[in-house]
N, C-alpha and C positions, 0 to 999 in steps of 0.2 A: 177605236170603234168597238162597240159592244153589241152582241147579237142576242136575241131571245132564242136560244138554241134548244130545240127539242130533238133528241136522238132516238132512233130505234134501239132496241136492246142490243142488237149486234153493232150498231153505230156507236153506242156507248162503250162497248168492249173494245172496239177498234180505236176509239179515242184514247182509252186508257193505255193501249199498247203503243200507239204512235206518240202521244203527247206526254204520257207519264212514264214511259218505258216499263210498263207493267206486263212482263212476259207471262205472268200467271194466267192471263186471259187467253193466250194463244191457243191453248188446247180446246177451249170451248168454241172459239171462232172456227178453228179447223174442223171440229166435229160437225158444226152446222154446215160448213161448205162441203164436207165429204158426204153428208147425208143428202144434200141437194144433188151432188154429182151422181151418187148411186141411184137416185130416182130418175135423173135426167138421162143418163147412160149415153153420152155422145160418142163413146168408144175411142177416147183419145189415147195416143201412144206416149206422148211426153207433155210435161207441163213447162211452159216457158214464162218466167216472170218478167214483167215490165221493169226495166232498170229504174232504180229509185232516183228521185229528183233532188232529194236532200241528203247530204252526207250525215250518217248517224253511226254510232258505235255498233248498234244492232239494227239491221234493216227490217222493218215490219213485213214487207212483201217477201223477203227471204225466209224469215221465221215462219210465216204462215204458209208459204209455198212448200217449204220442207216438210212441215207438219201434214199438209194436204197430200203431198207425195207419198209419205209413209202410210197414211190412211187408205189411199187408193192403190198403193203398190204400182205407181206410175212414176217414172224418173223425172226429176226436176232438172232441166238443163238450161243454164244461163248462157244462151247462145245469141242473145240480142245485146249489143254493146253500144254505148254512146260514142260518137265520133269526136265530140268536143264538149266543153262545158256550155251550159245554157241556163238562162234565168228560169226560175220556177214559174210554171204556168198558172199557178193558183191565183195570182193577182192580175192575170191578163184575161180580160173579159171579152174582147173582140175576137170572134172565131177566126177571121182572116189573119189577124196578128198571131194567134196561137198556131195556125197552120204554117205561117211564115217561119216562126221560131222552130217548128218541128222539122222543116225541110232539111233533109240530109243529116239529121241529128243522130240517127241510129243506123246500125248495120247488122246483118244477120250472118252467122256462120252456117252456110247451107249444108255442110257435112252433117250437121245435127238434125236438120229439118227436112231434107229432100225426101219427098214422097210420104211424109208422115202426117198423121192427124194430131193437131196441136191444140192444147188448151193454153191460151194466152191469159195470164193471171195477173191481176193487180188488186191492191187493197181498196182503192178509191176510184170512183168514176165521177167525172164532172161533165165534160162536154162530149167525151168520146174521141176527141181529136187525137190524143196520143195512141189510144188503142187502135183506132182506124189507120193511123199512119204506120204503126208496127205491123198490123194485119196485112196491109198492102205489101210491105217488105217481106213478110213471111211467105206470101204467095209469089212475089216477083223475084226477089233475091234468093229466098230460102226454098223455093219450089215445093212448098207444103201442099199436101193433097187437100186438107181441110183445116180451117182455123176456127175454133170456138173460143168465146171470151167469157171470163168469169171475174167479177169483182165482188168484194165483200159488201160494200155499201156505196151509196151515191152521196156526194157532198151536197151541201146546201146550194140553193139557186140564188143568184143575185138579181133576178128579174121577176 
C-alpha cells in the first residue's frame, strides 16, 4: 500500500527519527516541544513517557523525552510499564478493538506519581486510545493530581 503522504515540518523530522534512526533531528524536535511547553506552562512536576510499542535499539519517545526533560529541567520518570506483549495498534482501526487490546496492558508505579502533576508524553497521536487508557491509570492507580498530555505530531487518518 502506498500513500500520498504530506507531513508537517515536525512530522517530517519525527519520521526521520523513527523510520530512519536519524537522531540528529531530535534536538530540533525537542526545542519545538520545549518552546511550546514554556508558553503553555501547565506546571508539571514529572514527564512520563508512553511505553514504546515497537522494540528498537534507540526508542524515539525516550530520546525525545530525555531531551525535553533536560530543556525543561523536569525529571523524566519511566513509571508506566507494559504488563504483557501486545500487537501494535497502528493497524487496528476499530476503536472498540483498540480499547480491548489496551485493557490491562499497562501498570503504574504509584510511588513516582502520587499527588504529582504529570506530563504524559508520546511521539505520535492517532486515536488517543493509548493516552486515554494510561491517563486513567495515572489517576486511578498512580493517584496523580493532574495529567497533561503532549505528543509531537498526529498520524495520518484512514477515514
